[in-house]
VOPAGU-2260 file (C-alpha; in pm, 1 decimal, decimal comma):
REM VOPAGU-2260
SITE   aa  ch    i         X         Y         Z
SITE  MET   A    0     -40,8     -15,5       2,2
SITE  PRO   A    1     300,2     255,2      68,9
SITE  GLU   A    2     454,6     169,7    -221,4
SITE  ALA   A    3     157,9     269,9    -429,3
SITE  MET   A    4     129,4     583,5    -300,0
SITE  ASN   A    5     530,2     600,7    -288,7
SITE  ALA   A    6     534,0     569,7    -667,9
SITE  HIS   A    7     322,4     861,7    -745,0
SITE  LEU   A    8     550,2    1089,8    -652,7
SITE  THR   A    9     799,9    1019,9    -917,2
SITE  ALA   A   10     558,7    1027,6   -1180,4
SITE  SER   A   11     406,9    1362,5   -1078,7
SITE  PHE   A   12     439,6    1682,9   -1334,1
SITE  PHE   A   13     709,2    1870,5   -1113,6
SITE  ASP   A   14     989,5    1838,0    -927,7
SITE  SER   A   15     958,4    1885,0    -567,9
SITE  THR   A   16    1296,4    1977,7    -511,5
SITE  LYS   A   17    1278,6    2325,8    -671,3
SITE  CYS   A   18    1188,7    2665,1    -573,0
SITE  PHE   A   19    1004,9    2907,6    -801,2
SITE  ILE   A   20    1148,3    3218,6    -854,3
SITE  GLY   A   21    1097,9    3444,5   -1122,2
SITE  GLY   A   22     922,1    3203,4   -1319,5
SITE  ARG   A   23    1216,2    2971,1   -1320,0
SITE  TRP   A   24    1251,3    2675,3   -1123,3
SITE  VAL   A   25    1593,9    2692,9    -955,0
SITE  ALA   A   26    1753,2    2514,7    -625,8
SITE  PRO   A   27    1749,7    2677,2    -329,5
SITE  ALA   A   28    2075,3    2901,1    -272,4
SITE  SER   A   29    2208,2    2686,6      50,7
SITE  GLY   A   30    2176,6    2356,6    -158,6
SITE  ASP   A   31    2004,9    2220,5     153,5
SITE  TYR   A   32    1707,5    2015,6     123,5
SITE  LEU   A   33    1402,2    1877,3     384,7
SITE  ASP   A   34    1268,9    1538,7     376,1
SITE  ILE   A   35     950,3    1419,1     305,9
SITE  GLU   A   36     720,5    1207,3     525,8
SITE  ASN   A   37     456,1    1061,7     492,3
SITE  PRO   A   38     253,4    1020,1     782,9
SITE  SER   A   39      55,6     695,0     681,1
SITE  ASP   A   40     389,5     479,1     701,1
SITE  GLY   A   41     638,6     727,0     886,8
SITE  THR   A   42     873,9     678,4     490,0
SITE  VAL   A   43    1102,7     951,7     358,4
SITE  ILE   A   44     944,7     999,0     -24,5
SITE  GLY   A   45    1118,7    1304,8    -139,3
SITE  LYS   A   46    1280,3    1634,0     -99,4
SITE  ILE   A   47    1198,8    1983,8     -83,9
SITE  PRO   A   48    1394,8    2284,4    -118,8
SITE  ARG   A   49    1522,5    2465,6     242,9
SITE  GLY   A   50    1488,6    2792,9     142,5
SITE  GLY   A   51    1625,9    3075,4     310,7
SITE  LYS   A   52    1677,0    3482,7     325,2
SITE  ALA   A   53    1916,6    3455,7     -30,8
SITE  ASP   A   54    1574,4    3262,8    -179,5
SITE  ILE   A   55    1353,1    3482,3     -29,6
SITE  ASP   A   56    1523,5    3806,4    -147,6
SITE  ALA   A   57    1543,1    3672,7    -475,2
SITE  ALA   A   58    1165,0    3600,2    -473,4
SITE  VAL   A   59    1110,7    3936,4    -296,3
SITE  ALA   A   60    1278,9    4118,1    -603,7
SITE  ALA   A   61    1111,7    3912,4    -877,3
SITE  ALA   A   62     772,4    4016,3    -738,2
SITE  GLU   A   63     886,6    4365,6    -736,8
SITE  ALA   A   64    1015,2    4319,7   -1103,3
SITE  ALA   A   65     665,3    4147,5   -1191,4
SITE  LEU   A   66     440,9    4442,2   -1033,1
SITE  LYS   A   67     701,5    4697,6   -1282,4
SITE  GLY   A   68     629,8    4436,6   -1637,8
SITE  GLU   A   69     358,1    4274,6   -1760,0
SITE  TRP   A   70     182,3    4151,3   -1428,4
SITE  GLY   A   71     174,8    4485,1   -1301,7
SITE  LYS   A   72      33,2    4668,4   -1620,2
SITE  MET   A   73    -223,7    4400,6   -1677,3
SITE  THR   A   74    -590,4    4455,9   -1692,0
SITE  ALA   A   75    -810,9    4336,5   -1401,5
SITE  ALA   A   76   -1002,6    4141,7   -1690,4
SITE  ASP   A   77    -702,2    3978,6   -1781,9
SITE  ARG   A   78    -559,7    3901,9   -1463,3
SITE  GLY   A   79    -955,3    3728,4   -1403,1
SITE  ARG   A   80    -882,8    3513,8   -1719,3
SITE  VAL   A   81    -559,9    3386,2   -1564,1
SITE  LEU   A   82    -684,4    3291,8   -1235,4
SITE  SER   A   83    -981,5    3137,6   -1435,9
SITE  ARG   A   84    -714,8    2905,1   -1657,9
SITE  ILE   A   85    -581,5    2839,9   -1315,4
SITE  GLY   A   86    -916,8    2716,7   -1199,6
SITE  ARG   A   87    -977,8    2500,4   -1475,3
SITE  LEU   A   88    -633,0    2342,0   -1484,8
SITE  VAL   A   89    -668,5    2255,7   -1057,6
SITE  LEU   A   90    -972,5    2126,6   -1178,6
SITE  GLU   A   91    -872,2    1902,8   -1415,6
SITE  ARG   A   92    -589,0    1760,1   -1195,6
SITE  ALA   A   93    -814,2    1703,8    -895,6
SITE  ASP   A   94    -757,0    1384,9    -858,9
SITE  GLU   A   95    -352,9    1394,9    -908,6
SITE  LEU   A   96    -339,5    1673,6    -644,0
SITE  ALA   A   97    -574,8    1511,1    -425,2
SITE  ARG   A   98    -326,8    1203,1    -403,7
SITE  LEU   A   99     -33,2    1457,3    -350,8
SITE  GLU   A  100    -228,7    1604,5     -61,6
SITE  ALA   A  101    -290,0    1226,0      98,0
SITE  LEU   A  102      85,9    1149,4      42,8
SITE  ASP   A  103     227,8    1440,5     202,5
SITE  VAL   A  104      19,2    1554,0     508,6
SITE  GLY   A  105    -194,1    1227,0     562,9
SITE  LYS   A  106    -583,2    1319,9     447,3
SITE  PRO   A  107    -809,9    1066,7     333,5
SITE  LEU   A  108    -850,5    1073,8     -92,8
SITE  LYS   A  109   -1196,8    1229,3     -37,7
SITE  GLN   A  110   -1103,2    1516,7     209,8
SITE  ALA   A  111    -816,0    1578,0     -36,6
SITE  LYS   A  112   -1008,9    1554,1    -350,2
SITE  ALA   A  113   -1274,9    1804,1    -173,8
SITE  ASP   A  114    -967,9    2018,3    -101,4
SITE  ALA   A  115    -871,5    2018,6    -480,9
SITE  ILE   A  116   -1199,1    2090,4    -587,4
SITE  ALA   A  117   -1205,1    2402,0    -310,3
SITE  LEU   A  118    -888,2    2523,7    -465,0
SITE  ALA   A  119   -1042,9    2536,0    -810,5
SITE  ARG   A  120   -1361,8    2705,5    -717,3
SITE  TYR   A  121   -1156,9    2961,5    -527,7
SITE  MET   A  122    -944,0    3063,6    -883,6
SITE  GLU   A  123   -1260,3    3052,1   -1049,0
SITE  PHE   A  124   -1442,5    3284,5    -781,3
SITE  TYR   A  125   -1188,3    3575,7    -772,4
SITE  GLY   A  126   -1102,2    3520,5   -1175,1
SITE  GLY   A  127   -1474,6    3639,7   -1191,9
SITE  ALA   A  128   -1426,8    3903,3    -916,3
SITE  ALA   A  129   -1083,4    4013,2   -1071,4
SITE  ASP   A  130   -1297,6    4343,7   -1240,7
SITE  LYS   A  131   -1595,2    4370,6   -1028,5
SITE  LEU   A  132   -1415,2    4565,9    -707,6
SITE  MET   A  133   -1471,4    4929,8    -765,4
SITE  GLY   A  134   -1448,5    5288,3    -598,3
SITE  GLN   A  135   -1695,1    5473,4    -544,2
SITE  THR   A  136   -1748,4    5899,5    -597,5
SITE  ILE   A  137   -1825,6    6104,9    -285,0
SITE  PRO   A  138   -2088,1    6331,6    -321,7
SITE  PHE   A  139   -1846,2    6650,6    -219,7
SITE  LEU   A  140   -1793,8    7096,5    -207,2
SITE  ASP   A  141   -1899,9    7207,8    -522,5
SITE  GLY   A  142   -1621,9    7258,8    -764,7
SITE  TYR   A  143   -1530,8    6927,9    -622,3
SITE  THR   A  144   -1511,0    6569,0    -776,5
SITE  VAL   A  145   -1425,0    6289,0    -508,1
SITE  TYR   A  146   -1379,1    5929,2    -607,9
SITE  THR   A  147   -1186,7    5665,0    -466,4
SITE  LEU   A  148    -953,4    5360,8    -594,8
SITE  ARG   A  149    -908,6    5015,9    -487,4
SITE  GLU   A  150    -505,4    4945,6    -542,1
SITE  PRO   A  151    -277,0    4660,9    -474,9
SITE  HIS   A  152     -28,6    4659,2    -150,2
SITE  GLY   A  153     246,1    4552,8    -359,9
SITE  VAL   A  154     412,0    4253,6    -271,2
SITE  THR   A  155     240,1    3996,3     -29,5
SITE  GLY   A  156     390,0    3725,4     161,8
SITE  HIS   A  157     217,4    3440,4     247,2
SITE  ILE   A  158     251,7    3150,6     509,5
SITE  ILE   A  159      31,5    2846,2     491,4
SITE  PRO   A  160       9,3    2573,0     714,1
SITE  TRP   A  161       0,1    2230,0     656,3
SITE  ASN   A  162    -309,8    2140,4     752,0
SITE  TYR   A  163    -525,7    2236,9     450,9
SITE  PRO   A  164    -253,3    2388,7     203,8
SITE  MET   A  165    -484,2    2367,9    -120,8
SITE  GLN   A  166    -736,8    2539,5      55,2
SITE  ILE   A  167    -566,5    2821,9     251,2
SITE  LEU   A  168    -309,7    2869,4     -27,1
SITE  GLY   A  169    -658,8    2960,8    -304,6
SITE  ARG   A  170    -814,6    3189,6     -52,9
SITE  SER   A  171    -503,2    3386,4      35,4
SITE  VAL   A  172    -296,8    3363,2    -264,9
SITE  GLY   A  173    -597,3    3386,1    -468,7
SITE  ALA   A  174    -737,9    3672,2    -331,9
SITE  ALA   A  175    -409,7    3877,5    -359,9
SITE  LEU   A  176    -338,0    3825,5    -714,2
SITE  THR   A  177    -713,4    3942,0    -822,3
SITE  MET   A  178    -589,5    4267,8    -675,3
SITE  GLY   A  179    -294,3    4252,6    -889,1
SITE  ASN   A  180     -50,8    4185,5    -622,0
SITE  ALA   A  181     304,9    3996,4    -659,5
SITE  ALA   A  182     282,8    3722,1    -415,9
SITE  VAL   A  183     557,9    3499,8    -237,4
SITE  LEU   A  184     446,8    3218,8     -73,4
SITE  LYS   A  185     615,1    2963,6     201,5
SITE  PRO   A  186     424,2    2665,1     260,3
SITE  ALA   A  187     452,1    2501,3     605,7
SITE  GLU   A  188     767,1    2234,4     542,2
SITE  GLU   A  189     554,7    1926,8     662,4
SITE  ALA   A  190     334,8    2014,9     328,3
SITE  CYS   A  191     524,1    2174,2      11,7
SITE  LEU   A  192     397,5    1930,9    -242,0
SITE  THR   A  193      75,5    2106,9    -340,6
SITE  ALA   A  194     162,3    2431,9    -321,7
SITE  ILE   A  195     493,7    2359,8    -550,2
SITE  ALA   A  196     213,0    2177,7    -782,4
SITE  PHE   A  197       5,4    2456,4    -795,3
SITE  ALA   A  198     279,5    2678,1    -926,4
SITE  ARG   A  199     318,5    2441,6   -1229,6
SITE  ILE   A  200     -20,2    2484,1   -1314,5
SITE  ALA   A  201     -17,7    2869,2   -1272,0
SITE  GLU   A  202     296,8    2894,6   -1488,8
SITE  GLU   A  203     139,1    2667,0   -1734,1
SITE  ALA   A  204    -205,8    2887,6   -1723,3
SITE  GLY   A  205       9,0    3178,1   -1814,6
SITE  LEU   A  206      56,2    3379,3   -1516,0
SITE  PRO   A  207     346,1    3595,1   -1584,1
SITE  ALA   A  208     699,0    3594,1   -1408,9
SITE  GLY   A  209     694,8    3702,0   -1063,3
SITE  ALA   A  210     393,6    3706,0   -1034,5
SITE  LEU   A  211     375,5    3435,3    -772,1
SITE  ASN   A  212     697,5    3297,7    -594,1
SITE  VAL   A  213     729,4    2986,0    -376,9
SITE  VAL   A  214     994,2    2895,3    -152,6
SITE  PRO   A  215     953,8    2602,1      44,9
SITE  GLY   A  216    1146,4    2574,7     365,9
SITE  LEU   A  217    1194,0    2601,1     811,5
SITE  GLY   A  218     948,9    2835,7     922,4
SITE  GLU   A  219    1243,5    2993,5    1154,0
SITE  GLU   A  220    1452,0    3035,3     868,6
SITE  ALA   A  221    1264,2    3132,1     520,3
SITE  GLY   A  222     944,4    3210,3     680,7
SITE  ALA   A  223    1119,3    3443,7     909,2
SITE  ALA   A  224    1282,5    3611,3     630,0
SITE  LEU   A  225     983,2    3669,4     445,7
SITE  THR   A  226     772,0    3861,1     715,6
SITE  SER   A  227    1036,7    4059,6     844,2
SITE  HIS   A  228    1163,8    4171,6     485,4
SITE  PRO   A  229    1164,8    4547,7     415,2
SITE  GLY   A  230    1024,4    4471,9      46,9
SITE  ILE   A  231     739,1    4295,3     175,4
SITE  HIS   A  232     360,3    4511,5     200,4
SITE  HIS   A  233     133,2    4260,9     329,6
SITE  ILE   A  234     146,3    3950,8     536,9
SITE  SER   A  235    -145,7    3680,6     554,0
SITE  PHE   A  236     -68,1    3382,1     817,3
SITE  THR   A  237    -261,7    3134,5     901,5
SITE  GLY   A  238    -103,7    2885,9    1220,1
SITE  SER   A  239     -63,3    2869,6    1565,5
SITE  VAL   A  240    -149,1    3158,9    1800,0
SITE  PRO   A  241     216,7    3193,7    1929,0
SITE  VAL   A  242     356,0    3200,6    1559,2
SITE  GLY   A  243     117,2    3471,8    1514,0
SITE  GLN   A  244     221,4    3704,8    1756,9
SITE  ILE   A  245     582,6    3638,4    1625,4
SITE  ILE   A  246     477,6    3737,0    1238,1
SITE  GLN   A  247     256,1    4053,4    1406,1
SITE  ARG   A  248     584,5    4182,8    1592,0
SITE  ALA   A  249     794,0    4141,6    1255,1
SITE  ALA   A  250     537,0    4326,6    1057,4
SITE  ALA   A  251     547,3    4580,6    1313,7
SITE  GLN   A  252     918,2    4663,7    1247,9
SITE  ASN   A  253     817,3    4770,8     844,8
SITE  ILE   A  254     464,2    4908,5     959,2
SITE  VAL   A  255     279,5    4665,5     746,5
SITE  PRO   A  256     -69,8    4518,3     796,4
SITE  VAL   A  257    -151,1    4132,6     839,8
SITE  THR   A  258    -428,1    3933,4     833,7
SITE  LEU   A  259    -397,2    3630,6    1122,4
SITE  GLU   A  260    -630,7    3324,4    1117,1
SITE  LEU   A  261    -485,0    3182,6    1445,3
SITE  GLY   A  262    -674,3    2880,0    1658,9
SITE  GLY   A  263   -1031,6    2798,5    1721,8
SITE  LYS   A  264   -1200,3    2614,7    2056,4
SITE  SER   A  265   -1533,4    2642,2    1852,6
SITE  PRO   A  266   -1878,8    2556,5    1974,8
SITE  GLN   A  267   -2170,2    2420,9    1855,3
SITE  LEU   A  268   -2508,0    2455,8    2055,0
SITE  VAL   A  269   -2796,3    2207,2    2067,3
SITE  PHE   A  270   -3095,2    2300,3    2190,8
SITE  ALA   A  271   -3372,2    2058,1    2275,5
SITE  ASP   A  272   -3588,2    2152,8    1996,9
SITE  ALA   A  273   -3309,0    2019,8    1756,5
SITE  ASP   A  274   -3329,3    1809,2    1492,0
SITE  LEU   A  275   -3079,8    1570,0    1631,7
SITE  ASP   A  276   -3122,6    1323,4    1269,6
SITE  ARG   A  277   -2962,6    1626,2    1080,4
SITE  ALA   A  278   -2720,6    1734,1    1340,1
SITE  LEU   A  279   -2526,2    1407,7    1421,8
SITE  PRO   A  280   -2335,2    1397,8    1102,9
SITE  PHE   A  281   -2244,1    1740,4    1132,7
SITE  LEU   A  282   -2143,0    1756,3    1491,9
SITE  VAL   A  283   -1908,7    1441,8    1456,6
SITE  ASN   A  284   -1752,6    1508,2    1106,5
SITE  ALA   A  285   -1663,6    1880,3    1227,9
SITE  GLY   A  286   -1499,7    1741,7    1508,9
SITE  ILE   A  287   -1296,8    1414,6    1322,9
SITE  GLN   A  288   -1220,8    1584,2     945,4
SITE  ASN   A  289    -848,1    1592,9     878,3
SITE  ALA   A  290    -792,8    1412,2    1218,8
SITE  GLY   A  291    -943,7    1731,3    1411,7
SITE  GLN   A  292    -647,6    1936,2    1251,2
SITE  THR   A  293    -861,2    2209,1    1162,1
SITE  CYS   A  294    -886,1    2589,5    1318,5
SITE  SER   A  295   -1250,8    2585,2    1288,7
SITE  ALA   A  296   -1308,4    2223,1    1412,3
SITE  SER   A  297   -1604,3    2208,4    1634,5
SITE  SER   A  298   -1424,8    2065,2    1962,4
SITE  ARG   A  299   -1681,7    2137,9    2237,8
SITE  ILE   A  300   -2026,9    2035,2    2168,8
SITE  LEU   A  301   -2271,8    2224,7    2395,7
SITE  VAL   A  302   -2611,0    2019,0    2486,0
SITE  HIS   A  303   -2918,2    2137,2    2672,0
SITE  ARG   A  304   -2970,3    1919,7    2959,7
SITE  SER   A  305   -3245,8    1774,6    2872,3
SITE  ILE   A  306   -3140,4    1605,7    2601,3
SITE  HIS   A  307   -2777,5    1527,7    2689,2
SITE  ASP   A  308   -2780,2    1161,0    2736,9
SITE  GLU   A  309   -2971,9    1104,0    2441,1
SITE  LEU   A  310   -2708,8    1324,4    2238,0
SITE  LEU   A  311   -2411,5    1169,2    2355,0
SITE  GLY   A  312   -2547,5     823,9    2325,2
SITE  ARG   A  313   -2602,4     808,4    1989,8
SITE  MET   A  314   -2253,7    1052,3    1915,1
SITE  ALA   A  315   -2073,8     746,0    2128,0
SITE  ALA   A  316   -2266,2     509,0    1873,1
SITE  ARG   A  317   -2070,8     704,7    1556,1
SITE  TYR   A  318   -1751,2     744,7    1720,5
SITE  GLY   A  319   -1724,7     356,0    1822,7
SITE  ALA   A  320   -1781,1     316,0    1436,8
SITE  LEU   A  321   -1514,3     534,8    1332,9
SITE  THR   A  322   -1260,5     391,1    1134,2
SITE  VAL   A  323    -855,2     501,2    1117,8
SITE  GLY   A  324    -626,0     444,2     873,2
SITE  PRO   A  325    -405,1     531,6     587,0
SITE  ALA   A  326    -468,4     818,0     340,2
SITE  ILE   A  327    -501,8     564,4      55,7
SITE  ALA   A  328    -747,2     357,4     211,8
SITE  ASP   A  329    -984,1     643,1     264,8
SITE  ARG   A  330   -1073,5     591,4     640,4
SITE  ASP   A  331   -1281,4     797,4     811,8
SITE  VAL   A  332    -948,3     954,3     929,3
SITE  GLY   A  333    -633,2     952,1     845,8
SITE  PRO   A  334    -317,3     989,7    1054,5
SITE  LEU   A  335    -205,1    1326,7    1233,3
SITE  VAL   A  336      49,5    1520,6    1032,2
SITE  SER   A  337     364,1    1425,2    1239,0
SITE  ALA   A  338     458,9    1203,5    1572,0
SITE  ARG   A  339     488,9    1536,7    1750,1
SITE  GLN   A  340     143,0    1595,5    1625,5
SITE  ARG   A  341      20,5    1281,3    1788,1
SITE  GLU   A  342     236,3    1355,7    2105,2
SITE  ILE   A  343      66,9    1654,7    2149,9
SITE  VAL   A  344    -321,6    1558,4    2128,3
SITE  GLU   A  345    -201,9    1219,4    2353,3
SITE  GLY   A  346     -75,3    1499,6    2568,7
SITE  PHE   A  347    -381,2    1640,4    2592,4
SITE  LEU   A  348    -575,5    1285,9    2633,5
SITE  GLY   A  349    -350,5    1227,5    2939,6
SITE  HIS   A  350    -538,8    1507,8    3134,5
SITE  VAL   A  351    -918,3    1357,0    3105,4
SITE  GLY   A  352    -888,5    1354,8    3459,6
SITE  THR   A  353   -1244,6    1355,9    3619,7
SITE  ALA   A  354   -1396,6    1339,8    3254,9
SITE  GLU   A  355   -1465,3    1011,7    3087,1
SITE  ILE   A  356   -1365,5     875,9    2773,1
SITE  ALA   A  357   -1769,6     840,1    2630,3
SITE  ALA   A  358   -1592,9     630,6    2350,9
SITE  ARG   A  359   -1352,6     610,1    2075,9
SITE  GLY   A  360   -1271,8     539,2    1708,9
SITE  LYS   A  361   -1045,6     224,1    1617,1
SITE  VAL   A  362    -761,2     224,9    1385,2
SITE  ASP   A  363    -709,5     -33,1    1130,1
SITE  ALA   A  364    -560,5    -354,9    1239,8
SITE  ASP   A  365    -306,1    -339,3     884,7
SITE  ALA   A  366    -229,8      38,2     973,0
SITE  PRO   A  367     154,7      53,1     913,5
SITE  ASP   A  368     342,6      67,4    1234,7
SITE  GLY   A  369     571,2     382,7    1133,1
SITE  GLY   A  370     203,1     600,4    1069,3
SITE  HIS   A  371      92,9     863,8    1308,6
SITE  TYR   A  372    -228,7     702,5    1411,3
SITE  LEU   A  373    -514,6     793,2    1677,4
SITE  ALA   A  374    -845,3     680,4    1738,1
SITE  PRO   A  375   -1076,4     960,6    1765,4
SITE  ALA   A  376   -1221,3    1006,1    2140,5
SITE  LEU   A  377   -1541,3    1154,4    2266,4
SITE  ILE   A  378   -1512,3    1307,7    2612,2
SITE  ALA   A  379   -1812,3    1364,4    2844,7
SITE  LYS   A  380   -1857,0    1536,5    3195,2
SITE  VAL   A  381   -1624,0    1789,9    3138,5
SITE  THR   A  382   -1659,4    2125,1    3256,6
SITE  ALA   A  383   -1671,4    2456,3    3100,9
SITE  ASP   A  384   -1335,5    2542,0    3229,5
SITE  HIS   A  385   -1171,0    2220,1    3180,3
SITE  LYS   A  386    -833,8    2210,9    2968,8
SITE  LEU   A  387    -987,8    1983,1    2718,1
SITE  ALA   A  388   -1250,8    2257,6    2705,7
SITE  GLN   A  389    -995,1    2571,1    2673,4
SITE  ASP   A  390    -697,9    2477,8    2489,7
SITE  GLU   A  391    -684,1    2398,6    2109,0
SITE  ILE   A  392    -604,5    2024,2    2065,9
SITE  PHE   A  393    -595,8    2014,4    1710,6
SITE  GLY   A  394    -675,2    1637,8    1714,1
SITE  PRO   A  395    -977,4    1432,8    1688,9
SITE  VAL   A  396   -1101,8    1478,4    2035,4
SITE  GLN   A  397   -1449,3    1658,2    2142,9
SITE  VAL   A  398   -1584,4    1729,7    2420,0
SITE  VAL   A  399   -1977,1    1711,2    2556,1
SITE  ILE   A  400   -2062,1    1979,8    2768,0
SITE  PRO   A  401   -2448,2    2059,8    2937,7
SITE  PHE   A  402   -2615,1    2350,1    2997,0
SITE  ASP   A  403   -2915,7    2459,1    3145,5
SITE  ASP   A  404   -3021,9    2746,3    2953,8
SITE  ASP   A  405   -3003,7    3008,1    2641,2
SITE  ALA   A  406   -2773,6    3236,8    2918,0
SITE  GLU   A  407   -2569,1    2940,8    3029,3
SITE  ALA   A  408   -2517,1    2826,7    2681,7
SITE  VAL   A  409   -2395,0    3165,0    2536,5
SITE  ALA   A  410   -2193,6    3195,2    2846,1
SITE  ILE   A  411   -1988,7    2891,0    2786,9
SITE  ALA   A  412   -1943,8    2952,1    2389,4
SITE  ASN   A  413   -1805,5    3262,7    2494,4
SITE  GLY   A  414   -1555,5    3138,3    2772,0
SITE  THR   A  415   -1262,3    3098,3    2587,7
SITE  GLU   A  416    -982,6    3297,4    2395,8
SITE  PHE   A  417   -1087,0    3236,9    2090,2
SITE  GLY   A  418   -1368,7    3325,2    1876,8
SITE  LEU   A  419   -1346,8    3166,6    1499,3
SITE  VAL   A  420   -1659,2    2947,3    1432,9
SITE  ALA   A  421   -1954,9    2862,0    1584,4
SITE  GLY   A  422   -2311,7    2651,6    1546,8
SITE  VAL   A  423   -2659,1    2658,9    1656,3
SITE  TRP   A  424   -2912,7    2407,5    1625,4
SITE  THR   A  425   -3241,0    2477,0    1734,0
SITE  ALA   A  426   -3616,8    2525,9    1571,0
SITE  ASP   A  427   -3679,9    2854,2    1747,0
SITE  GLY   A  428   -3642,0    3129,8    1448,4
SITE  GLY   A  429   -3590,2    3449,8    1793,6
SITE  ARG   A  430   -3316,9    3192,9    1936,3
SITE  GLN   A  431   -3160,7    3196,3    1601,7
SITE  MET   A  432   -3104,2    3551,2    1599,9
SITE  ARG   A  433   -3075,3    3600,5    1954,2
SITE  LEU   A  434   -2785,2    3333,6    1991,4
SITE  ALA   A  435   -2617,0    3480,0    1617,5
SITE  LYS   A  436   -2573,4    3802,9    1773,8
SITE  ALA   A  437   -2462,6    3701,3    2169,6
SITE  ILE   A  438   -2201,8    3434,4    2053,6
SITE  ARG   A  439   -1858,8    3622,8    1976,4
SITE  SER   A  440   -1729,3    3419,5    1671,5
SITE  GLY   A  441   -1604,1    3527,0    1324,6
SITE  GLN   A  442   -1872,9    3314,4    1184,2
SITE  VAL   A  443   -2237,6    3152,3    1314,8
SITE  PHE   A  444   -2400,6    2850,9    1128,5
SITE  ILE   A  445   -2740,0    2836,0    1186,8
SITE  ASN   A  446   -2888,1    2448,8    1200,2
SITE  ASN   A  447   -2562,4    2326,5     968,3
SITE  TYR   A  448   -2209,6    2415,2    1029,3
SITE  GLY   A  449   -1917,4    2503,5     792,1
SITE  ALA   A  450   -2166,5    2557,9     509,8
SITE  ALA   A  451   -1964,5    2290,2     241,6
SITE  GLY   A  452   -1680,7    2556,3     311,5
SITE  GLY   A  453   -1837,1    2842,6     148,3
SITE  VAL   A  454   -1602,7    2983,7     -55,1
SITE  GLU   A  455   -1818,6    3336,1     -92,5
SITE  LEU   A  456   -1805,7    3394,5     288,8
SITE  PRO   A  457   -1592,0    3600,5     491,0
SITE  PHE   A  458   -1370,7    3395,9     723,8
SITE  GLY   A  459   -1183,0    3514,5    1033,8
SITE  GLY   A  460   -1161,7    3541,7    1384,2
SITE  THR   A  461   -1206,1    3737,8    1720,6
SITE  GLY   A  462    -992,2    3725,7    2014,8
SITE  LYS   A  463    -688,3    3508,4    2004,1
SITE  SER   A  464    -859,8    3382,4    1709,5
SITE  GLY   A  465    -693,7    3609,0    1486,9
SITE  PHE   A  466    -802,6    3921,5    1263,5
SITE  GLY   A  467    -852,6    4059,4     931,6
SITE  ARG   A  468   -1097,6    3811,6     708,7
SITE  GLU   A  469   -1029,5    3593,3     438,3
SITE  LYS   A  470   -1279,9    3468,6     181,0
SITE  GLY   A  471   -1553,1    3598,7     -36,2
SITE  MET   A  472   -1570,2    3927,4    -195,1
SITE  GLU   A  473   -1425,7    4078,7     177,1
SITE  ALA   A  474   -1085,0    3929,6     142,2
SITE  LEU   A  475   -1045,3    4175,3    -176,0
SITE  TYR   A  476   -1038,6    4468,8      62,8
SITE  GLY   A  477    -787,5    4319,3     273,2
SITE  PHE   A  478    -529,4    4253,3     -46,3
SITE  SER   A  479    -591,5    4599,7    -120,6
SITE  THR   A  480    -523,3    4980,2     -27,9
SITE  LEU   A  481    -794,3    5235,0     -71,0
SITE  LYS   A  482    -670,5    5572,6    -261,6
SITE  THR   A  483    -917,7    5891,4    -236,1
SITE  VAL   A  484    -867,3    6158,3    -516,9
SITE  ALA   A  485   -1052,8    6481,2    -461,2
SITE  ALA   A  486   -1019,1    6694,5    -779,9
SITE  TRP   A  487   -1093,4    7083,1    -754,7
SITE  HIS   A  488   -1237,9    7180,3   -1146,3
SITE  GLY   A  489   -1411,3    7496,5   -1049,3
């Protein structure tokens, strides 16, 4: 089974050992490389560049040249056509991209395929939006005409994580390119394959040289060089709170704006009048998708005490039926991305204390020994202030917490440092509206959760979940700057 996956890497349509800078595929300046590990079996399956400051310098210079050249002179309509072509090529190669993602991060194939299709959708959406974001005219004094222009920041830096490389590349880089910025991308060292493949697709689609540059490498090397570079005019980062704080401090030195999408401890609130048949798949899937390695994962299930035992029993039954295995086997859950990540999640499970493990999934008996597998866990008898209810675990672990009334439900929902996503399950229309306003969160879903990804839906958080918005038209405002023109003509 692992051999079938590993063989695919050599048959791929790109060379994973090169950086993409200024429209050219080049070796890292250092000549050093990092191993690619397959989380499904722990084997080393290839290498990526260990980019550093010299490569980032070259990438920023290439982006600056692109802004002065063909890319900077291209009309919005033509930018849209290029992005749309990229989207079509991504869709044509969705199966291959999905296999690369499964190989690289351990994601089950069906989930990886959904991410590839989402990447194509981002390119389609932003390609269509490129010539539709317009300025305004402003009524002003007699003798004046005043209007606003939306202009690109310039060179944008993008650091994307390992959990959703394709989706986050699409929502970040796609929006930046739409507005005419030139992008320098540093993918996570644990998950570079689809980012490198995307650069090859963009090249084939006719994206002008230097508009997109990809420099793999370590965060403390290539990432630090990118975020502190004086030639970067906007930084977009998705990842952990501690790294987000480092990036914000680096950006402050150069007075550049940042978009930060950080952690989450997202609740779903289930009331006594909820449609449990509809809710159950959403409740469980939102916790175990991508092995729980999702910023917007619903790791807290808040349930009205009158239906607590029923819902817990039904969730436990689903958990008991979950299977865990290699990405290529396409089970419910794949491996965690690394041995370190598995150790972190196991460490959290060591803090169950007075809580109770209500149910766990099962790891395939024939799953490779070197894989980073962990059986999903459903935890009951958890108090709202418990470590498992407060800290982001980033693994397939959900806790169930009872509440007695609306006020207590809202207090528990808002009782963490995070505020990224929330779900509300109730048939009461008034309660739906009240809670949507009362819950401190960047997104609130009513009688659903995630809305199938929602490329069109602005996404971002409050509190330690970060700030700024990605996705939808709102993202384009973040990747542009507003200029006001006041013309006096008498």
